[in-house]
N, C-alpha and C positions, 0 to 999 in steps of 0.2 A: 504494500499500499503504500503511494507515495502524497503528500499533500497537495493539494490542487491553488496554483496560483494565481487571484482574478486581483487584476489591477493591485498589485504590492502585497493584496493579504492570503494572507495562507489559510484555508482551508482545509477542515479534511474530509477525506475521500466519500464518507458517508452521505454529505452532500450533496453531489456532485450525481451519486447514485441513490440518490431519494427523487433526485430532478428527474432524472432518466425515467425511474420508475414511476413517479406521477403523470406519466406522458404516455406510457405504454398502460398502466389502470387506467386514464381518460380514456383511451383509446379500447380497452376491452371493455369497457362498460357503457361508449356506444353503442359499440357489436352488439352488445347484450340485449341491450334496449331495441334496437334494428330488428334484430329475429325473433324477437317475442318471451325469451327465455327469464324475461323478469319476473313474468308470473310463476313462476315456480318456484322463486326465494321465496324465503319462510319468514326470513329477518332482514330486510333492504341493507337497513348501518351493518348491519353484524358480516354478514356476506360482504359489504364494501370493505371493511377493516381485513377481513382475511384475505380477501385476492390483494390486498397492498399489499400485505404481510409475504405472500406468497411471490408476488413479482417483487419487490425489493430482493427477498433472497435470493432468487434468481439471476435480478441483476450482478449482484453481490458476488455470486457465485463464478460470474460470468467475468466480472472484473475483476475480482480480487481471485 
């Protein structure tokens, strides 16, 4: 893991991974809504949180 240099400020890599995961998570949510799969989801907030953690873990595994 290497720190990110943003305008001279060093930030942890998890911040960059979180931004990438947020973009992927947003696209997945739109895809789920578009195909009507959201009607099978029991608790939307819990599902969204779990999906984000899974996506963030995947991004961290690939990047790290």
